[in-house]
C-alpha positions in Angstrom: 56.6 137.0 -34.7 54.4 138.9 -37.1 53.4 137.0 -40.2 54.6 138.7 -43.3 52.0 139.6 -46.0 53.3 141.5 -48.9 49.8 142.3 -50.0 46.3 141.2 -49.1 46.6 138.0 -51.3 45.0 135.9 -48.6 41.7 137.6 -49.5 42.0 136.9 -53.3 40.4 133.4 -53.2 37.4 134.4 -51.1 36.9 137.5 -53.2 37.2 135.5 -56.5 34.7 132.9 -55.2 32.3 135.6 -54.1 32.6 137.4 -57.4 32.0 134.1 -59.3 28.9 133.5 -57.2 27.6 136.9 -57.9 28.2 136.5 -61.6 26.4 133.1 -61.5 23.5 134.7 -59.7 23.4 137.4 -62.4 23.5 134.8 -65.1 20.7 132.9 -63.4 18.6 136.0 -63.1 19.3 136.8 -66.8 18.3 133.3 -68.0 15.2 133.4 -65.7 14.3 136.7 -67.3 14.7 135.3 -70.9 12.8 132.1 -69.9 10.0 134.1 -68.3 9.8 136.3 -71.4 9.5 133.2 -73.6 6.9 131.8 -71.3 4.9 135.0 -71.5 5.1 135.1 -75.3 4.2 131.4 -75.6 1.3 131.9 -73.2 0.1 134.8 -75.3 0.2 132.6 -78.5 -1.7 129.9 -76.6 -4.4 132.4 -75.7 -4.4 133.4 -79.4 -4.9 129.8 -80.4 -7.8 129.4 -78.0 -9.4 132.6 -79.5 -9.0 131.2 -83.0 -10.6 127.9 -82.0 -13.4 129.7 -80.3 -14.0 131.9 -83.4 -14.1 128.7 -85.6 -16.7 127.2 -83.3 -18.6 130.5 -83.5 -18.5 130.4 -87.4 -19.7 126.8 -87.5 -22.5 127.6 -85.1 -23.6 130.7 -87.1 -23.4 128.8 -90.4 -25.5 126.0 -89.0 -28.0 128.6 -87.7 -28.2 130.2 -91.1 -28.9 126.8 -92.8 -31.6 126.0 -90.2 -33.3 129.3 -90.7 -33.2 128.9 -94.4 -34.9 125.5 -94.2 -37.5 127.0 -91.9 -38.4 129.3 -94.8 -40.0 126.5 -96.6 -42.7 126.0 -93.9 -43.1 129.5 -92.7 -41.4 132.1 -95.0 -42.8 135.1 -93.2 -41.6 134.4 -89.6 -38.3 132.6 -90.5 -37.1 135.3 -92.8 -35.9 137.7 -90.1 -34.1 134.9 -88.3 -32.4 134.0 -91.6 -31.3 137.6 -92.3 -29.9 137.9 -88.7 -27.9 134.6 -88.9 -26.4 135.8 -92.2 -24.9 138.8 -90.4 -23.5 136.5 -87.7 -21.8 134.3 -90.3 -20.2 137.3 -92.1 -18.9 138.7 -88.8 -17.4 135.3 -87.7 -15.6 135.0 -91.1 -14.2 138.6 -90.7 -13.0 137.8 -87.2 -11.4 134.5 -88.3 -9.6 136.3 -91.1 -8.2 138.9 -88.8 -7.0 136.2 -86.3 -5.2 134.0 -88.9 -3.4 136.8 -90.7 -0.1 135.7 -89.1 -0.5 132.2 -90.7 -0.4 132.2 -94.5 -2.0 128.7 -94.9 -4.8 129.5 -92.5 -5.3 132.9 -94.0 -5.6 131.3 -97.5 -8.2 128.7 -96.2 -10.1 131.4 -94.4 -10.4 133.5 -97.5 -11.5 130.4 -99.5 -14.2 129.7 -96.8 -15.3 133.3 -97.0 -15.8 133.0 -100.8 -17.7 129.7 -100.7 -19.9 130.9 -97.8 -20.7 134.2 -99.6 -21.7 132.2 -102.7 -24.0 129.9 -100.8 -25.5 132.6 -98.7 -26.2 134.7 -101.9 -28.1 131.7 -103.4 -30.0 131.2 -100.2 -30.8 134.8 -100.1 -32.3 134.9 -103.6 -34.4 131.8 -103.0 -35.6 133.3 -99.6 -36.7 136.5 -101.3 -38.7 134.5 -103.8 -40.4 132.5 -101.1 -41.1 135.8 -99.2 -42.9 137.2 -102.3 -45.2 134.2 -102.4 -43.4 131.9 -104.9 -44.3 128.2 -104.7 -41.8 125.4 -104.7 -42.5 121.7 -104.4 -40.7 119.6 -101.9 -38.7 117.8 -104.5 -37.6 121.2 -106.0 -36.5 122.4 -102.5 -34.6 119.3 -101.8 -32.8 119.6 -105.1 -31.9 123.1 -104.4 -30.6 122.2 -101.0 -28.3 119.5 -102.5 -26.8 122.0 -104.9 -26.1 124.4 -102.0 -24.7 122.0 -99.5 -21.7 123.2 -97.3 -19.6 120.1 -97.0 -16.6 121.8 -98.7 -16.9 124.7 -96.2 -17.1 122.3 -93.3 -14.0 120.5 -94.6 -12.1 123.7 -94.9 -13.2 124.9 -91.4 -12.2 121.5 -90.0 -8.8 121.8 -91.7 -8.2 125.2 -90.0 -9.4 123.9 -86.7 -7.1 120.8 -86.8 -4.1 122.9 -87.7 -4.8 125.3 -84.9 -5.1 122.4 -82.5 -1.7 121.1 -83.6 -0.2 124.6 -83.1 -1.8 124.7 -79.6 -0.3 121.4 -78.7 3.2 122.4 -79.9 3.0 125.7 -78.0 1.8 123.9 -74.8 4.7 121.5 -75.1 7.1 124.4 -75.6 5.7 126.1 -72.5 6.2 122.9 -70.5 9.7 122.4 -71.8 10.8 126.0 -71.2 9.3 125.8 -67.7 11.3 122.6 -66.9 14.5 124.1 -68.3 14.1 127.3 -66.3 13.3 125.4 -63.1 16.4 123.2 -63.6 18.6 126.2 -64.4 17.4 128.3 -61.4 17.5 125.5 -58.9 20.8 124.2 -60.1 22.3 127.6 -60.3 21.1 128.6 -56.9 22.5 125.4 -55.5 25.9 126.0 -57.1 25.8 129.6 -55.9 24.9 128.5 -52.4 27.9 126.1 -52.4 30.2 128.8 -53.7 29.1 131.3 -51.0 29.3 128.6 -48.3 32.8 127.7 -49.4 33.8 131.4 -49.7 32.3 132.1 -46.2 34.2 129.2 -44.6 37.4 130.3 -46.3 36.8 133.9 -45.3 36.2 132.8 -41.7 39.6 131.1 -41.7 41.2 134.2 -43.1 39.4 136.3 -40.5 40.9 134.0 -37.8 44.3 134.5 -39.5 43.7 138.3 -39.6 42.7 138.4 -35.9 45.9 136.5 -35.1 47.9 139.0 -37.0 46.0 141.9 -35.3 46.8 140.3 -32.0 50.5 140.1 -33.0 50.4 143.7 -34.3 48.8 144.9 -31.1 51.4 143.1 -29.1 54.1 144.7 -31.2 52.4 148.1 -30.8 52.2 147.6 -27.1 55.9 146.8 -27.0 56.6 149.8 -29.2 54.5 152.0 -26.9 56.3 150.5 -23.9 59.6 151.2 -25.5 58.5 154.8 -26.3 57.4 155.2 -22.7 60.7 153.9 -21.5 62.4 156.2 -23.9 60.5 159.2 -22.6 61.2 158.1 -19.0 64.8 157.7 -19.9 64.9 161.1 -21.4 63.2 162.6 -18.4 65.6 160.9 -16.0 68.6 161.8 -18.2 67.4 165.4 -18.4 67.2 165.5 -14.6 70.5 163.7 -13.9 72.5 165.8 -16.5 70.9 169.1 -15.7 71.4 168.7 -12.0 75.2 168.9 -12.2 74.9 171.4 -14.9 72.8 173.5 -12.6 75.7 173.4 -10.2 78.3 174.3 -12.8 76.4 177.2 -14.4 75.1 178.5 -11.0 78.5 178.4 -9.3 80.0 180.0 -12.4 77.5 182.8 -12.1 78.4 183.3 -8.5 82.1 183.0 -9.2 81.8 185.9 -11.6 80.8 188.2 -8.8 84.0 187.6 -6.9 87.3 189.5 -7.5 89.1 187.8 -10.5 92.1 188.6 -12.7 91.9 188.5 -16.4 93.3 185.0 -16.7 90.8 183.7 -14.3 88.0 185.5 -16.1 89.1 183.9 -19.3 89.1 180.4 -17.7 85.6 181.1 -16.2 84.3 182.3 -19.6 85.5 179.0 -21.1 83.7 177.0 -18.4 80.5 179.0 -19.1 80.8 178.5 -22.8 81.4 174.7 -22.5 78.6 174.2 -20.0 76.2 176.3 -22.1 77.1 174.2 -25.2 76.5 171.0 -23.3 73.2 172.3 -22.1 72.3 173.2 -25.7 73.1 169.7 -26.9 70.9 168.2 -24.1 68.1 170.5 -25.1 68.4 169.6 -28.7 68.1 165.9 -28.0 65.1 166.4 -25.7 63.5 168.7 -28.2 63.9 166.2 -31.0 62.3 163.5 -28.8 59.4 165.8 -28.1 59.0 166.6 -31.7 59.0 163.0 -32.8 56.4 162.1 -30.2 54.2 165.2 -31.0 54.6 166.6 -27.5 56.4 169.8 -28.4 54.0 172.7 -27.8 54.2 176.4 -28.3 53.4 179.0 -25.6 51.4 182.2 -26.2 52.8 185.2 -24.3 53.6 188.8 -25.0 57.2 189.8 -25.7 59.3 192.6 -27.1 60.9 191.6 -30.4 63.9 193.9 -30.2 64.8 192.6 -26.7 64.4 189.0 -27.9 66.8 189.6 -30.8 69.2 191.5 -28.6 69.2 188.7 -26.0 69.9 186.1 -28.7 72.8 188.1 -30.0 74.2 188.7 -26.5 74.3 185.0 -25.8 76.5 184.3 -28.8 78.4 187.5 -28.9 81.3 186.2 -26.9 81.8 183.2 -29.2 81.7 185.5 -32.2 84.2 187.9 -30.6 86.7 185.1 -30.0 86.7 184.4 -33.8 86.9 188.1 -34.7 83.3 188.2 -36.0 80.9 191.1 -35.8 77.1 190.7 -35.4 74.8 193.5 -36.5 71.0 193.6 -36.1 68.4 195.5 -38.3 64.7 195.5 -37.4 62.4 197.3 -39.8 60.4 200.1 -38.4 57.3 198.5 -39.9 57.6 195.5 -37.6 55.4 195.8 -34.5 57.4 196.5 -31.3 55.4 194.0 -29.2 54.2 190.6 -30.4 52.5 187.5 -29.1 53.8 184.0 -29.5 56.5 181.7 -28.1 59.6 183.9 -27.5 61.7 181.1 -26.1 61.2 178.9 -29.2 61.7 181.8 -31.5 64.9 182.7 -29.8 65.9 179.1 -30.0 65.6 179.2 -33.8 67.6 182.5 -33.9 70.3 181.0 -31.6 70.6 177.9 -33.8 71.1 179.9 -36.9 73.4 182.4 -35.2 75.6 179.6 -33.8 75.5 177.9 -37.2 76.7 181.2 -38.8 79.5 181.6 -36.2 80.6 178.0 -36.4 81.1 178.1 -40.2 82.5 181.6 -40.4 86.2 182.6 -40.0 85.9 186.3 -40.6 83.5 189.1 -41.6 80.1 190.3 -40.6 77.0 188.4 -39.5 73.7 190.3 -40.1 70.4 189.7 -38.4 67.5 191.3 -40.2 63.8 191.3 -39.4 61.3 192.7 -42.0 57.6 192.3 -42.8 57.0 189.3 -45.1 54.1 190.2 -47.4 50.6 191.0 -46.2 49.6 190.0 -42.7 47.7 186.7 -42.4 44.3 187.3 -41.0 45.6 190.5 -39.3 48.5 188.6 -37.6 52.1 189.9 -38.4 53.9 187.8 -40.9 57.7 188.4 -40.4 60.8 187.4 -42.3 64.0 186.7 -40.3 67.3 186.6 -42.1 70.8 185.6 -40.8 73.5 186.4 -43.4 77.1 185.3 -42.9 80.4 185.4 -44.9 81.3 181.8 -44.0 82.4 178.7 -46.0 79.0 178.3 -47.8 78.0 175.1 -49.5 76.7 173.6 -52.8 73.2 172.4 -53.7 73.9 168.8 -52.8 74.8 169.8 -49.3 71.7 172.0 -49.0 69.4 169.0 -49.6 70.7 167.4 -46.4 70.8 170.4 -44.1 67.4 170.2 -42.5 67.5 166.5 -41.8 68.0 165.1 -38.3 71.6 164.1 -37.4 72.8 165.5 -40.7 75.4 168.1 -41.5 76.9 169.2 -44.8 79.4 166.3 -44.9 81.4 164.1 -42.5 84.4 166.5 -42.6 82.2 169.2 -41.1 81.3 167.0 -38.2 85.0 166.3 -37.5 86.0 169.9 -37.9 83.2 171.8 -36.4 81.4 169.3 -34.1 77.7 169.3 -33.3 74.8 166.8 -33.4 73.3 167.9 -36.7 70.0 168.5 -34.9 69.8 172.3 -34.7 68.5 173.0 -38.2 66.1 170.0 -38.1 64.6 171.3 -34.8 64.5 174.8 -36.2 62.5 173.6 -39.2 60.0 171.9 -37.0 59.5 174.9 -34.8 59.1 177.3 -37.7 56.5 175.0 -39.3 54.6 175.0 -36.0 54.6 178.8 -36.3 52.9 178.5 -39.7 56.1 179.4 -41.5 58.9 177.9 -43.7 62.7 177.9 -43.4 65.3 177.8 -46.2 68.8 178.8 -47.2 70.7 180.4 -50.1 74.4 179.8 -50.2 77.5 180.1 -52.5 80.4 177.9 -51.6 83.3 180.0 -50.4 81.2 183.2 -50.3 78.7 182.8 -47.5 75.1 181.8 -46.7 71.8 183.4 -46.0 69.4 181.4 -43.8 65.9 182.8 -43.7 62.6 181.8 -42.2 59.1 183.4 -42.0 56.7 183.0 -39.1 53.2 184.2 -38.2 52.9 185.8 -34.8 50.1 187.5 -32.9 49.6 191.0 -31.5 49.2 191.4 -27.7 46.0 192.7 -26.3 45.6 196.1 -24.7 47.5 195.3 -21.5 48.6 198.3 -19.4 51.3 196.0 -17.8 53.2 195.7 -21.1 56.5 197.5 -20.8 59.7 197.6 -22.7 62.2 195.1 -21.2 64.9 197.6 -21.7 63.1 200.0 -19.4 62.7 197.6 -16.5 64.9 198.4 -13.5 67.3 195.8 -12.2 66.0 193.5 -9.5 66.1 195.4 -6.2 67.5 193.6 -3.1 64.8 191.3 -1.8 63.9 190.5 1.8 62.3 187.2 2.8 62.8 183.8 4.1 62.8 180.9 1.6 62.5 177.2 2.3 64.5 175.2 -0.3 63.3 171.6 -0.7 66.1 170.0 -2.7 67.9 166.6 -2.4 71.0 167.5 -4.5 73.8 169.1 -2.4 75.2 171.1 -5.4 71.8 172.5 -6.2 71.3 173.3 -2.5 74.5 175.3 -2.4 73.9 177.1 -5.7 70.3 178.2 -4.9 71.2 179.2 -1.4 74.0 181.4 -2.7 71.8 182.9 -5.3 69.2 183.8 -2.8 71.8 185.2 -0.5 73.0 187.6 -3.2 69.4 188.7 -3.7 69.1 189.5 0.0 67.0 186.5 1.0 67.7 184.1 3.8 67.0 180.4 3.3 66.9 177.0 4.9 67.4 173.7 3.1 65.6 170.4 3.5 66.1 167.2 1.5 62.5 165.9 1.1 58.8 166.6 1.4 58.6 165.2 5.0 61.3 167.6 6.2 59.6 170.5 4.3 56.3 170.0 6.1 58.2 169.6 9.4 60.1 172.9 8.8 56.9 174.8 8.0 55.4 173.6 11.3 58.2 175.0 13.4 59.4 178.1 11.5 58.0 180.9 9.4 58.8 181.2 5.7 57.6 183.5 2.9 58.1 181.1 -0.1 59.0 177.5 -0.9 61.3 176.4 -3.7 60.1 172.8 -4.2 62.0 170.2 -6.1 59.5 167.9 -8.0 61.6 164.8 -7.6 62.9 163.9 -4.1 63.3 160.7 -2.2 60.7 159.7 0.4 58.0 162.3 -0.4 58.3 164.2 -3.7 57.4 167.8 -4.3 53.9 167.0 -5.7 52.7 165.1 -2.7 54.3 167.6 -0.3 52.5 170.5 -2.0 49.2 168.6 -1.8 49.6 168.1 1.9 50.6 171.7 2.5 47.5 172.9 0.6 45.4 170.6 2.8 46.7 172.4 5.9 49.0 169.6 7.1 51.8 172.1 7.4 49.7 174.5 9.4 46.8 176.7 8.4 49.0 179.7 8.1 51.1 178.0 5.4 48.2 176.6 3.5 48.4 179.4 0.9 52.2 180.0 0.9 53.6 180.5 -2.6 55.3 177.3 -3.9 57.6 177.4 -6.9 58.4 174.1 -8.6 62.0 173.4 -9.5 62.6 170.5 -11.8 65.1 169.4 -14.4 62.5 167.6 -16.5 61.7 169.0 -19.9 58.9 166.6 -20.8 55.5 168.0 -21.7 53.0 168.0 -18.8 55.4 169.0 -16.0 53.7 172.4 -15.6 50.3 170.9 -15.6 51.3 168.4 -12.9 52.8 171.2 -10.8 49.6 173.3 -11.1 47.4 170.3 -10.4 49.3 169.6 -7.2 48.7 173.2 -6.1 52.0 174.9 -6.9 52.0 178.5 -8.1 54.8 178.7 -10.7 57.6 176.7 -12.4 61.4 177.2 -12.7 63.3 175.0 -15.0 66.8 173.7 -14.1 69.5 174.8 -14.6 68.1 177.7 -12.7 68.9 181.1 -14.2 69.9 183.8 -11.7 67.7 186.4 -13.5 64.8 183.9 -13.8 65.0 183.0 -10.2 65.2 186.7 -9.1 62.2 187.6 -11.3 60.1 184.8 -9.9 61.1 185.4 -6.3 60.3 189.1 -6.6 56.9 188.3 -8.2 55.7 185.8 -5.6 57.4 187.0 -2.4 56.3 190.7 -2.5 52.9 190.0 -1.0 54.0 187.1 1.3 51.5 184.3 1.8 48.6 186.6 0.8 49.3 186.0 -2.9 48.8 182.2 -2.5 45.3 182.6 -1.1 42.2 181.8 -3.2 41.2 185.4 -2.9 43.7 188.3 -2.8 41.5 190.5 -0.6 43.5 193.7 -0.9 43.2 193.7 -4.7 39.5 192.9 -4.6 38.8 195.4 -1.8 40.1 198.2 -4.0 37.7 197.2 -6.8 34.6 197.2 -4.5 35.7 200.2 -2.3 33.6 202.7 -4.3 30.5 200.5 -4.3 30.3 199.0 -0.8 29.8 195.5 0.4 26.4 195.1 -1.3 28.0 194.9 -4.8 30.5 192.3 -3.5 27.6 190.2 -2.2 25.7 190.5 -5.5 28.8 189.6 -7.5 29.6 186.7 -5.2 26.1 185.2 -5.8 26.5 185.4 -9.6 30.1 184.0 -9.3 29.0 181.0 -7.2 26.1 180.3 -9.5 27.8 180.6 -12.9 31.4 179.4 -12.2 30.5 175.7 -11.3 28.5 175.5 -14.5 31.4 176.9 -16.5 33.8 174.4 -15.0 31.3 171.5 -15.5 31.0 172.5 -19.2 34.8 172.6 -19.4 35.0 169.1 -18.1 32.5 167.9 -20.6 34.3 169.6 -23.5 37.7 168.3 -22.3 36.3 164.7 -22.1 35.5 164.8 -25.9 38.7 166.7 -26.8 37.1 170.0 -27.7 40.1 172.1 -26.6 38.7 175.2 -28.4 35.5 175.2 -26.3 37.5 174.6 -23.1 39.7 177.6 -23.9 36.6 179.8 -24.6 35.0 178.8 -21.3 38.3 179.5 -19.5 38.3 183.0 -20.9 34.9 183.7 -19.3 36.0 182.4 -16.0 39.3 184.4 -16.1 37.7 187.8 -16.1 35.3 187.1 -13.1 38.2 185.5 -11.2 40.4 188.5 -11.7 37.6 190.9 -10.6 37.2 189.0 -7.3 40.9 188.8 -6.7 41.2 185.0 -7.2 44.6 185.3 -8.7 45.6 181.7 -8.8 42.3 180.8 -10.4 42.8 183.5 -12.9 46.3 182.3 -13.8 45.2 178.7 -14.3 42.3 179.9 -16.5 44.8 182.1 -18.5 47.0 179.0 -19.1 44.0 177.0 -20.3 42.9 179.9 -22.6 46.4 180.1 -24.2 46.6 176.3 -25.0 47.5 175.4 -28.5 44.4 173.6 -29.9 46.5 171.6 -32.4 49.2 170.3 -30.1 47.5 170.0 -26.7 46.4 166.5 -25.6 43.4 165.5 -23.5 45.5 164.5 -20.5 47.1 167.9 -20.4 43.8 169.7 -20.5 42.3 167.3 -17.9 45.1 168.1 -15.5 44.5 171.8 -15.9 40.7 171.6 -15.6 41.2 169.5 -12.4 43.5 172.2 -11.0 40.9 174.8 -11.9 38.2 172.7 -10.2 40.2 172.5 -6.9 41.1 176.2 -7.0 37.5 177.2 -7.7 36.3 175.2 -4.7 38.9 177.0 -2.5 37.9 180.4 -3.9 34.2 179.7 -3.2 35.0 178.7 0.4 37.1 181.8 0.9 34.5 184.0 -0.7 31.7 182.5 1.4 33.7 183.2 4.6 34.4 186.7 3.5 30.8 187.5 2.8 29.8 185.9 6.2 32.2 188.3 8.0 30.7 191.4 6.3 28.8 193.8 8.6 25.0 193.7 8.2 23.6 196.0 5.5 21.7 199.1 6.4 18.2 198.7 5.0 18.0 202.4 4.3 
């Protein structure tokens, strides 16, 4: 059971503790900064005190030197006079320095000025007496002593000592302040760091516990995710099996109905038969809607890229619903603007699916009147691609704004009464919305209750390349009677009968086997032109049987026989699995008569030759004008470049670079077509047309693996073909 956490509250305490620790560290850093700043300031004042004391000592020394030189004048006036004058200057300079140093202290500044005054007076007296002695004046010893007593410096010395003592006290106070600040800073830093360490330690321990809780929750979530993934896989498997199981009997119903139509019937029987067709078609539509919704929810719905004729697509959609409309007395008209391109490139099946959903919707909710289908350009083209607007306008029951808000939601209709009256799953519009958005468009509706509705959507399609094979569908001739022998590998008895009868009406003979083992056995004893291979069969399925046939286990002559997969599965990846196994094409059940006839005519016309790695007749025509030398030169280039291209495709596929894989496939496609490697060309074309947004790595890897196998076969065939060429004339 997953622990319920409404919010990440289990992280609040560790976060709060961590934040508190960071704040504490910040406070410690700030206090340390202030304390350091005070320490620096106090240290500066201490240095200042030492300078003041030094200057006091200098003053005392200079004053003492002046007195000594003055006394020396008595015994030697001439020589001592210069020393006396020089010492006077030293005293004056010391007093000036002292005054400048004690300006910040009023008391000391006052004493310094007083000292300066007394010293100036005394020095002036000494100077006058020294000048007299210098001029030769005489003075007795008693007179000199008397003069000295009147000019003694005891008051100056006292004042100097007073300044010195006060400065010593200041120095002591500042030293004590420095020591005290240092102790406080040390205590704060060490204590704060210890507290912060304890906070971080506790926060870390608490966070570790929470991490353990989180890991336990992650394990529970992973277990739940695995269960959800398993449930999703079971759901996909169930849908695949359900698709196969339901489509198999539907294939019998629809196929036999198609065959039954070709027998003589009266009007009443035709009416019954038409009802069976309508009911089976509706059932198939419901199954497809459920499967489409599942693929959309899992992100596995992908769009194809193929050329198609728009007018024929619209006409085919109208033809499918025309009978239902006629039963209700409704008329359907189509209008395609002349500015709309005749041929387009996109996914015609999904586009027709949207049109059919909207047409069926219009028919379901209309009791009379006209249903219009309009196609017009919708603003400027997007990057050169046609941007078209499709409109389906009816005169049905309509609906209000409240009903409109629920229309494009899954399993939702206008209201419960509509479900009871008209039926349906409520999926058609939701699926249509998803498909339109995948085509870079939007879908919406305007409606007036009791008047009618206008459903409209816009899509961006592409323009086909310059392909000489593009023809109007309306100009194609009906399928001519075919000749050939077809092996049907199918385990369902109804499907066996339906497909056999369809082939018979086409002019083909057939033989039925129930599994892959029997298919290989039949190929070893009899000659066939084509195989219809069911993908899911007991014993040996169609994939394994195809792989063994391609390896030559059913005879070397059958190694390249065309194999068409028939499967009821509609899950993404089936086509890739079929191609990877070595099959040539894919027919989805319920098998359409026209689809089967088209595929049979395409693949049986050249017999087993078309399944070979190199279609020699096609390539021979290309090289006929240039001789065998050109073939040899092209073969050398092909054998050198193609493996490098495929290796680069594998590398790009491994990192999910689908765009690069498609670009490389485009390069390989042209050279494969030139040499007549048709199956290699077709696989490369399929890779080139992959939708970059919706294609997954597994799908690409399957196709690249198929391409790798086919390239190897083509190279072997090309090597044998070059070996059998006649020697070249050196002239």
